[in-house]
C-alpha positions in Angstrom: -16.2 -71.1 73.5 -13.3 -70.9 71.1 -11.9 -67.8 69.5 -14.0 -66.7 66.5 -12.6 -65.1 63.3 -15.5 -63.7 61.3 -14.9 -62.5 57.8 -17.7 -60.0 57.7 -20.9 -59.7 59.7 -22.8 -62.5 57.8 -23.8 -65.7 59.5 -22.6 -64.7 63.0 -22.5 -67.7 65.3 -25.1 -67.5 68.2 -22.4 -67.7 70.9 -20.7 -64.5 69.7 -23.9 -62.5 69.2 -24.8 -59.9 71.8 -21.1 -59.1 72.3 -19.6 -55.9 73.8 -17.6 -54.7 70.7 -14.5 -52.6 70.3 -14.7 -50.8 66.9 -11.8 -49.2 64.9 -9.1 -49.7 62.3 -6.6 -50.7 65.1 -3.5 -50.8 62.9 -0.8 -52.1 65.2 -3.1 -52.8 68.1 -0.9 -50.6 70.2 -1.2 -49.6 73.8 -3.8 -47.0 73.1 -5.9 -49.6 71.2 -5.4 -52.1 74.0 -7.2 -49.7 76.4 -10.2 -49.8 74.1 -10.2 -53.6 73.9 -9.6 -53.9 77.7 -12.7 -51.7 78.3 -14.8 -53.9 76.0 -13.6 -57.0 77.9 -14.4 -55.4 81.2 -17.9 -54.4 80.1 -18.5 -57.8 78.6 -17.6 -59.6 81.8 -19.9 -57.3 83.7 -22.8 -58.2 81.3 -21.9 -61.9 81.0 -21.5 -61.5 77.2 -18.7 -62.1 74.7 -16.1 -59.5 73.8 -15.4 -58.8 70.1 -13.1 -56.6 68.0 -14.7 -55.1 64.9 -12.1 -53.9 62.4 -11.7 -53.1 58.6 -9.5 -54.6 55.9 -7.9 -53.3 53.8 -7.1 -50.0 55.5 -9.6 -47.4 54.3 -6.7 -45.2 53.2 -5.7 -47.8 50.6 -9.1 -48.1 49.1 -9.1 -44.6 47.9 -5.5 -44.6 46.6 -4.4 -45.6 43.1 -2.5 -48.5 44.7 -1.8 -49.6 48.3 0.5 -47.1 50.0 -0.1 -47.5 53.7 2.8 -48.7 55.8 0.8 -51.3 57.7 1.8 -52.4 61.2 -0.6 -55.4 61.3 -2.4 -57.2 58.6 -5.7 -59.1 59.2 -3.8 -62.3 60.4 -1.7 -60.3 62.8 -4.7 -58.5 64.2 -6.5 -61.8 64.8 -3.4 -63.3 66.5 -2.9 -60.3 68.8 -6.7 -60.0 69.6 -6.7 -63.7 70.7 -3.6 -63.2 72.8 -5.3 -60.2 74.5 -8.1 -62.6 75.6 -11.1 -61.4 73.5 -13.6 -64.0 72.3 -13.4 -63.0 68.6 -12.6 -60.6 65.8 -14.9 -59.5 63.0 -13.0 -58.3 59.9 -15.2 -56.2 57.7 -14.1 -56.1 54.1 -13.7 -52.4 53.4 -14.4 -51.1 49.9 -16.1 -48.1 48.3 -19.5 -49.7 48.8 -19.0 -50.0 52.5 -17.6 -46.5 52.7 -20.8 -45.1 51.1 -23.1 -46.7 53.7 -24.7 -44.0 55.8 -23.8 -44.0 59.4 -27.4 -44.8 60.4 -27.5 -47.8 58.1 -24.2 -49.0 59.3 -25.4 -49.1 62.9 -28.8 -50.7 62.0 -27.5 -53.3 59.5 -24.2 -54.4 61.1 -24.2 -53.5 64.8 -27.9 -54.2 65.6 -29.2 -56.7 63.1 -26.1 -58.7 62.3 -24.2 -58.6 65.6 -26.9 -57.7 68.1 -24.3 -55.8 70.2 -24.8 -55.2 73.9 -22.5 -52.2 73.6 -19.6 -50.7 71.8 -16.3 -49.0 72.8 -14.5 -46.5 70.6 -11.7 -44.0 70.8 -12.4 -40.3 70.7 -11.1 -40.1 67.1 -13.3 -42.8 65.7 -15.4 -42.0 62.6 -17.4 -44.2 60.3 -20.0 -44.2 57.5 -20.5 -42.0 54.4 -18.3 -38.9 54.6 -17.2 -40.0 58.1 -20.5 -38.6 59.5 -20.6 -41.3 62.2 -19.0 -39.7 65.2 -18.8 -40.9 68.8 -21.7 -38.5 69.6 -23.7 -39.9 66.7 -23.0 -43.4 68.0 -24.1 -42.5 71.5 -27.4 -41.2 70.2 -27.9 -44.3 68.1 -27.2 -46.5 71.1 -30.0 -44.8 73.0 -32.4 -45.4 70.1 -31.4 -49.0 69.5 -30.7 -50.0 73.1 -27.0 -50.6 73.3 -24.3 -48.9 75.5 -21.6 -46.6 74.0 -18.3 -46.0 75.8 -15.9 -43.4 74.4 -12.2 -43.3 75.6 -9.6 -40.6 75.4 -6.4 -41.2 73.5 -3.7 -42.8 75.6 -0.6 -40.5 75.8 3.1 -41.3 75.9 5.6 -38.6 76.6 2.8 -36.0 76.5 1.7 -37.1 72.9 -1.1 -39.5 72.0 0.1 -43.0 71.1 -0.8 -43.4 67.5 -0.1 -45.8 64.6 1.4 -42.9 62.6 3.9 -42.2 65.5 4.9 -45.9 65.5 5.4 -45.9 61.8 7.6 -42.9 62.0 9.7 -44.5 64.7 10.1 -47.7 62.7 11.1 -45.6 59.7 13.9 -43.9 61.5 15.4 -46.8 63.4 13.7 -46.0 66.8 12.6 -49.5 67.3 12.6 -49.3 71.2 10.3 -46.3 71.0 8.0 -48.1 68.5 7.9 -51.3 70.6 7.2 -49.4 73.8 4.2 -47.7 72.1 3.0 -51.0 70.8 3.4 -52.8 74.1 5.0 -55.7 72.4 7.9 -56.4 70.0 6.8 -55.6 66.5 6.1 -58.8 64.4 6.5 -59.3 60.7 6.0 -62.4 58.7 6.5 -63.9 55.3 7.0 -67.1 53.2 10.7 -68.1 53.0 12.0 -67.6 49.4 15.2 -68.5 47.7 17.6 -65.6 47.9 20.9 -64.9 46.2 22.8 -67.4 48.5 25.3 -64.7 49.3 24.8 -65.1 53.1 25.6 -68.8 52.8 28.8 -68.0 51.0 29.8 -65.6 53.8 29.1 -68.1 56.5 25.7 -66.6 57.5 22.9 -68.5 55.7 19.6 -66.6 55.9 15.9 -67.3 55.7 14.6 -64.6 53.3 11.1 -63.2 52.7 9.7 -60.1 51.0 8.2 -57.2 52.9 5.3 -55.3 51.3 6.6 -52.5 49.0 4.9 -49.9 51.2 6.8 -51.1 54.3 9.0 -48.2 55.5 11.0 -50.1 58.1 14.5 -48.6 58.5 17.2 -50.5 56.6 19.6 -52.0 59.1 20.6 -54.9 61.4 18.1 -56.2 64.0 18.2 -58.7 66.9 15.2 -61.0 66.3 13.2 -63.9 67.5 11.8 -66.2 64.9 8.7 -68.4 65.3 8.8 -71.4 63.0 5.6 -73.4 63.7 5.9 -74.3 67.4 9.5 -73.3 67.8 11.0 -69.9 68.8 14.6 -69.4 67.6 17.1 -66.5 68.1 18.6 -64.7 65.2 20.0 -61.6 63.6 18.4 -60.0 60.6 19.5 -57.6 57.8 17.2 -55.4 55.8 18.8 -53.6 52.8 22.0 -54.4 51.0 24.0 -51.2 50.4 27.1 -53.1 49.2 25.3 -55.0 46.4 23.4 -53.8 43.3 19.9 -55.1 44.3 16.8 -53.1 43.4 14.6 -54.5 46.2 16.2 -56.3 49.2 14.3 -59.0 51.0 14.3 -59.2 54.8 17.0 -61.7 55.7 17.2 -63.6 59.0 20.2 -65.6 60.1 18.9 -68.1 62.7 21.6 -69.1 65.1 22.7 -72.7 65.2 20.1 -73.7 62.5 20.5 -75.6 59.3 17.2 -76.8 57.9 15.5 -76.4 54.6 12.5 -74.2 55.3 11.8 -72.8 51.8 8.1 -72.2 51.3 7.3 -72.1 55.0 5.9 -69.1 56.7 7.8 -67.6 59.6 7.0 -64.9 62.1 9.8 -62.5 63.1 9.7 -60.3 66.2 12.0 -57.3 66.0 13.7 -57.1 69.5 16.3 -54.4 69.0 17.8 -52.2 66.3 21.5 -52.9 66.3 22.7 -50.4 63.7 21.9 -48.8 60.3 23.3 -50.3 57.1 26.9 -49.6 56.2 29.2 -50.1 53.3 32.6 -51.9 53.7 35.9 -52.1 52.0 35.6 -55.7 50.9 34.0 -58.9 52.1 36.5 -59.6 55.0 35.5 -56.3 56.6 31.8 -57.2 56.1 32.2 -60.6 57.7 34.1 -59.1 60.7 31.1 -56.7 61.2 28.6 -59.6 60.9 30.5 -61.4 63.6 30.2 -58.4 65.9 26.5 -57.9 65.0 25.8 -61.6 65.8 27.5 -61.4 69.2 25.6 -58.2 70.1 22.3 -59.8 69.0 22.9 -62.8 71.2 23.7 -60.6 74.2 20.6 -58.5 73.7 18.4 -61.6 73.3 19.8 -63.2 76.4 18.9 -60.1 78.5 15.6 -59.1 77.0 12.4 -59.2 79.1 8.8 -58.8 78.0 7.4 -55.3 77.5 4.1 -56.5 78.8 2.0 -59.6 79.5 0.9 -59.4 75.9 4.5 -59.5 74.7 4.9 -62.8 76.6 1.6 -64.2 75.5 2.5 -63.7 71.9 5.2 -66.3 72.6 8.4 -64.6 71.6 9.6 -63.4 75.1 9.4 -65.7 78.1 8.2 -64.3 81.4 10.9 -64.4 84.0 
């Protein structure tokens, strides 16, 4: 059975029905989320049924805002990629809108979990809520499971440094340049992606040509210099990236990656970038010569970091950016 990506609960293939399902928003699919998914996999193996992640896109917070504002850690594509790397059999991405938000918790269980997916069981975190006015609690789900004949497993939040691991803590760490902290909570090196666009060509003039792409306007990643690994189709390449241009009058800066020992035209192609280490915050310089000297130092430091870096977890290696030693 291959990996299934379901865009909603309609026309569910027979070989994914009856799954043990992990349910949640799962933005980031961090280590806490991974315990929920691992439990779903364990229960699925015991039952001899598939394992499935059920999630929602866009983030419910964005649906009720005048415009998207959430600093997202993983979009739908990234969630699917990580879910597959974790070894589940599929992901069901529920389109979230005001109509779905208004569905009563009882109807959500009956229509989607029972009739559409035919779940054997579900696993949720202790903070999971669903349905109209968030009336669907883990206790409600447990009672519904007894009535409809499926198991319900509720897990406590995973803690790190005495605080629960959460998407909001990871966002805050990324916003303040604490990339190592964010990556450790994620259990893998954070990945962003975008389609390569034509930039201002300034990097090429300085001897550091870059592949540029836009980050969402709600991305709150700290401006600075990063050691990175870049996935281009089936190749993984080392690089150093810059986000933010304090020396130049640019309203919105793209994310710019200088790929080492690389000179190909990749405009229009989509690249994935894993952020391995935060090297420094952005700085201003007294002229271009001083800037180029610092870029040389940053590149040397990035190469040393990338040479020494090991996977944070098996998932980190399975995503293909860091090789297991």
